[in-house]
N, C-alpha and C positions, 0 to 999 in steps of 0.2 A: 338546519343550522344556517344562519346568514354569514357566519365567519367561523374560521377554525384557526387556532394558534398553536404552533409547534415550537418547542424549546430545544435547540441544539446546544448541548453543553460545551462541545469542543470538536476539533476536526477529526481526531481519532481517540477512541477510548483509551485512557492511560496517559494522554498528553497533558492532562491537568487543566484546571480552570479556576478562576478566583472565586472564593466563597461569596464575596459581595455581588458579583455578577450573577451567580447562580441564584442567590436569594432574590435579586431583582427579577430574574426570569420567572421564578416560582410565584412571586407576588403579582405577576400579570395574569395568573390563573390560566396557564396554557392547557390545551386539551390533550397533549401527549408530550412525552420527552423522547426524543429520538437521537441516537448517536451511531455513527459509523465506527467500526472497530478495525477495519482492514484496508489493505492496499497491496498492489504488486509493484508500487513505485520503487521499493528497495530491492527488487529483483526476486529470483526464485528461491533463495536460500531458506526463508522462513517456511515456505510451503514444503519444500523438499525435506528439510530437517525436522519438520513438525514442531517448530518452536514459535513462540509468540513474538510479536513486534515490540511490545513494551514489557517492562518488568512486572512480576506478579504484584509487587508492592504498589506500583503506579496504577495498575488495573483495579486493584481492590479499593484504593483510595477514591477513584472516580466512581466505581460501581456502587460503593456504599452510599455516597451522596445522591447518586441518581435514583437508586432503588428506594431509599428512604424518602426522597423528595416526591417521587411518583406515588408512593403509598400514602403520604400525608395528604396529597391532593386528590387521591382516588382516581388517578389517570393512568393510562397504559404507558409502559416503558418499552421501547423497541431498540434492539441492538443488532446492527448489521455486520456480517463477516466476522463473527466472534473469534477472538484469539488472533486476529490479524489475517489469516488466510482462509478461515472458514471451513477447514476440514474437520473430520471427526475428532482428531486429537486436540485441535484448537478449541472446539466446542466443549469438550470434556474439561479442558483446562479452565475455561471460563465458568463452567457450571460448578467446578470445585470451589472457585472463589465465591460465587454467588451462594453456594450452600454454606460456606463459612460465615458469610455476612448474615444470612438468615438464622443460623444457629446462635449468633451473637445478639440477634434482635428477634426473639421468639414471638413477639406481638405482630411482626410483619409476616403475613402469609399470602403472598401474591399467587394467583393461579398462573403457573409458569409453563410455557410451551417452548419446545425446541423444534426448529425446522432444519432438517439435514440437507446438505448439498453435495454429498459424495456420489460420484457417478461410477457404476460398476464397469470394469473393463469390457465385459462381454457386451454390454449395451453399446459401448463406443464401437466395438468391432462390428456389431450388427449394422449400425448406422453407416459405418465406413464402407461396408460391403455394398450398401445401397446407394453410395455416392452422396451421403447426407452429412459428411464431415469434411470441412475444408480448412486449410491452414490460414491463419491471419497474417502470418509473416512468411515471405518467400524463403527466408533462411531456415525456417523450421524443418527439422528432419521429417522424412516421410513417416507417417504413423503406421505402426503394425503391432502385432501381438508381442514381439520382443521388446519394443520400446515401452509399451504399456506395462509389461512385466517388470521392467527396470524402474519404472516410475513409482514413487513412494505413495501415490494416491492422486486421484483426479477429482477436482471440484468443478462446479459450474455456477455461474452467476444467476441467481434466481431473480425473477421479476416481481411484480406486485401480487400476482395471483396466489401463490402459496401463503403470503402474509395476510391477504384479505381473508383467506379461509380461516386462519387462526384468530383474526380479529372478530370474525363473525361468531366464533366459538366462545368468545368472552374472555380471552386471555388478558391478564394484567401485566405480565412480563413476557416478552417474546424475544427469544435468543435465536437469531438466524445464523445458519452456516453461511457459506460464501453468497453474497448478495450484490447485485448491481448497486453501486453506492447510493444513488438517489431513491432506490426502490422502497426501503422502509419508510421514508418520509412521504413518498408519493402514495403509498398504500393507505396511510391514515387519511389523507385528503380524499382519495377515491372512495374509501369506505364510508365517509360521511357525505358523499354525493357531490363532491367538487370536481371541476373539470380535470380530466386526466393530464392534459398538456401542462396546465398551470401547476398541478400537483407535482409532476415530474420536474418541471423547471425550478420550482421552489426547492425541491430536494437537491437539485444540482447545486444551488447556491448554499443551502444550509449544511450540506454534508462536510464542508470544510470549516465549520464554526465561523469565527469572525474574520476569516481571511479576505472577505469581500469588503473590508473596511479600510480606512486610513487612520492610524497605522493598522495594517492587517496582521492577523495571527490565527493560528489554529488552536491556540491555548486560551480561548475566551468564548463566552456564551453568545448566542445569536437567537433572535426571535423572528419568526415568519408567520404572517397571517394570510390565509386564503379567503378570497371573496368570490362572488359569482363570475366576475369578468377580469380579475387581476389578483395579484398578490403583493404584499408589502413585506419588506425586510428591514430590521433595525437592531442595533447592538444593545447588549445589556450594560455595557460600560459606556456611559454618556460622554466619555472623553474620546471615544472612537467616532469617526465620521463615516457615515454610509452615504455615498454619493452616486448619481447615475453612472459616472465613469467607473467608479470602483466596482459596482455591481455588474455593469456590462463587461468589464474586463474579466471578472471572475466567471461570468457566463461563458466566455470564449476560452477559458483556461482548460488545459489538458485535453485538447481535441485535435484531430488531424484535419479538421475543417472548421473554419471560423464560426459557422452557425448551424451546421448539420451534426446531429448527435444521435448515435445508434445505441440501443439497449435491447434487453430481452423482449423480442416481439414488437418493438417500437422503432420509429424513426422520427426524431424531433427536428423541426425546422424553425429556427429562432430568428430568421432573417427579417420577419415583420415585427419584432419586438420593439417596444419603446420603454425607456427607463426615465421615470419622472421623479424629481425631488419633491417630496410631500412636506418635508420639514428639514431642519438642520441635519438630521441623521436618519431619515426614513425615506425609503425609495419605493415607488410603486412600479410594478412591471406588468405590461399589457402586451397582448398579441402573440403569446406562445402558441404554437400549433404542433400537432402530432398526428401521425398516421400509424395504423397497425401494419406490420410487415407480414408478407406471405412468401416463404414459410416463416414460422416462428423460430427464431434461432437463439440458442444460448451459447455463451462463451465458456469453453472448457479450459482449465488451467491445471497443469501437472508439471512436476520437476523430478529429475533423476540425478544421481551422483555421477559426476564425470571426472573428478580429479581430487587431489589433495593440495592444499596451499600452505606454503611457508613464506614469510616475508620479513624484511628488515626496513626500519625507518631510520634515515640518517640525513645529515646535512653536509653541504660542500661550501667552503668559503674562499678557496683559492681561485682567483680570477683566471689563471692559466688553465686550470682543470675545467672551469665553467665554460671557457671558450671552446674546449675540445670535448665536451661531455658526450656528444653523440659518438664521436670516434672512439673514445675510451670505453664506453658501454659496449660498443660492437666488439672491441678487442677483448674485453673481459669475457663476454659471452663465448667468443671463439676459444679463449684459453680454457674455460671450464669444459667446453665440449671436447677439447683435445684431452683434458685430464680424465674425462669419463668417456673415452671413445668407444669403450665396450658396450655402452648403453645406447640403445636405439634412440635417436633424437625425436622420433615420433612419440616417445613416452613421456616427454617433458617439454615445458616452455619456460623461457626466462624473459621476464618483462622488466622494464625500467620506466617509472613514472616520475617525471621531472617537474615538481611543483615550483613555479616561479619562471618557468620557461614555456612549457606546453602541457602541463600536467592535467589540465581539465579537458582541453579540446584535442590534444594530440596533434596529428597531422593536419587537422582542420583549423588550427590556430592561425589567424591572419596577422597577429602582431608578433614581430620578431624583435623584442626589446632586450637590451643588455640588463643584467642584474648583478648584484653584488653577492648573492648567495642563492643556493638551490636547496630545496627539500626533496629528497629522492626516496622512493619506495622501490626496493628490489623485491620482485615477486617471482616465485617459482611454483608452477603447477606441474604435478607429476601423478603417475598412476598409483603410487603408494605414499603413505605419510613418511616412511623412512627415506625414500628417494627424494621427496620434496625437501626434507630437512637437510640431507647431505648436500644436495646441489645448492641450496640457499646458503649454507655455511661456506661452500667453496666460492660462490659469487662474492659474498661479503669479504672473505679473506683475500681473494684475488684483487678486488677493487681497492681494498684498504691500503695496499702498498704498491699499486700499479705504477710503473715508471713511464709516465707520459712525456711527450716532447716539451722541453722548456722547464721541466720541474727543477726547483732549486733546493728542495728539502727532502730528507729521507723520512720525515715523520709521516704519520698516517694522513690519508686524503680525506677521511670521513670523520664526522662528529656524530656520536650516538646519544640520543636523549634518554635511552633506556638501557638497563642491564638486567638480564641478558638481552642482547640486541636482536637475536633471531626469535621470531614468533611462529610457532607451529599452529596454524589456524584450524586445520582439520579439513573436513569434506567440503568440496565445492559442488554446487548444484547448478544445473542449467534447465531452462524450460524445455521439456520434451513434448509437452502438450500445450498448445496455444492456438486453439482451433474454434471454429463455429460449428455447431451441430444443429441440424434441422430437426425439430420435434413437432409432434401433433398436439400433445397435451401439455400445457405449461405447468401442470401440477404433478405430472407422472414421476419426475425424478427428484421431487422435493417433499418427501414424506415428513409429517410432523407428529409429535406425541406430547402428552402432558408429562411434565417432569415433577416427580414427587420429592418432597424434602427427604434427604437421606439417600437419594439416588433416583433411578428411573421408577 
C-alpha cells in the first residue's frame, strides 16, 4: 500500500460525533475505523468502581454507527480501552452493548476478537520480587500483597504487538482491554508496513478526534493518512481548520516533556518533527522518530477503596463572610471536631473548595481577587458512609448559622441550589497501583480470543 487512511470518529467512544462528519469520513474510503474508549484523566474511580466513563446509551449510539459503517465498507473496526478503563468488567460491559447491536442487525456478522489486559496479582508480585516493578509517582504507596488484595483489579496498557496478532488473524472488530491510547491506531499502520514512528505519532494525534483543530473538539471526526515518509491529518467538518500550530500543539499535549513520549516498549522523540500546511485544513507531519526500549515496560493501573464521600454544594453572597471565609471554614471545622471529639480525627477529613476564590488551584492560585459571591463545596471523607453523612450534615448546619465577626443578620449564611442539600456520593477510590513493570514478552499478559455472538 502506498497510503493508508484511518478514520477517528471522536476522542472517546460515547462522546458522540455528527452524522454529517461521519458520512464524509466514510465517503473517503478509509482503511480502518479506530476509536479510543478510555482514559485515566478523570482519576481512579471508574477503574476502582468498575463502571464506565460514559453512559450505556451514549456508548451504544456511537458503537452502532461505527460497527455498521465498518461493515458497510468491509474494513476493520478497532476499539481501545473498552468501557473506559479496559478491565474485564469494562470489556464485558462493552461486549454486551455490541451483542445487542448485532442482535438488532442480524445481517452484520463481524469476526470479533477481544484482547484482555487484566494482570494477575501473582505475576505482579513475582516481578516485584525480581525488582522489575517501579512506581511512576513518588507519592504512590509501596506495593505489596496487601495493597494488591485491596485493589479491585489491575490492568496494563498494551502496545501494538497484541493488536497486530489479532489483525493477522483476520478480525473485523477488535475490542481491546486497556491499551496505550495511540496503540490501536499505530497497529493498523504497522500491520500494513508503514513506519512505526509515523504510525504511533499519527495515533497520538487521532486518538483525541478533532481536538487538534480550530475550533478543537473531541466530539467530531478526524482523518489521517500515512505515507512512506510522513502522515497527513484533516478534519471531516470543513468548517474546522487544521493548521501546523494546532497539530503541533496537540502533539505536545498531555506529556511531561515537550517532545519525548514513552509508551509500551517505545520512546518517541518528536524534536525533529516539522508541521507543514498542505492546504487550508490539511497538515503534513514529517520527521517522527522512535526507538525500542530495553527493557520493554508496561504501565500498570489499579485502584482501591479508601473512604466514603458526602458533600454539599452551596453559595455565599455576604461580602463580610466572603472576606473572612478562610477563618470561618477553619472555625467550623474546629466546631465539628469538638462536637465529635469521641471520633478519631484520622478517620475523617473535612475539605472546603471555594469556587470564585481558589477553587481550581487552591494554594497555588496566584491571583487574589475580590469577588461578590462564592460557590463552595463542603466535602467530608470518612471510613464509613454513615460517618461521612453525619459529619457532612454537621458541617452544613454549623456553617449555615455560624456567627462570624461583623455579621448583621441572623439569617442563614448559605444558599442551596438543591434539596436535599447533602449528597452521599459513596465510595472513594485512589490509585494503589500506578507502576511500570519490565516484561520480556509483549504478548504474554494480553491474551486474545474470538467472541461468538451470544457470548464467548
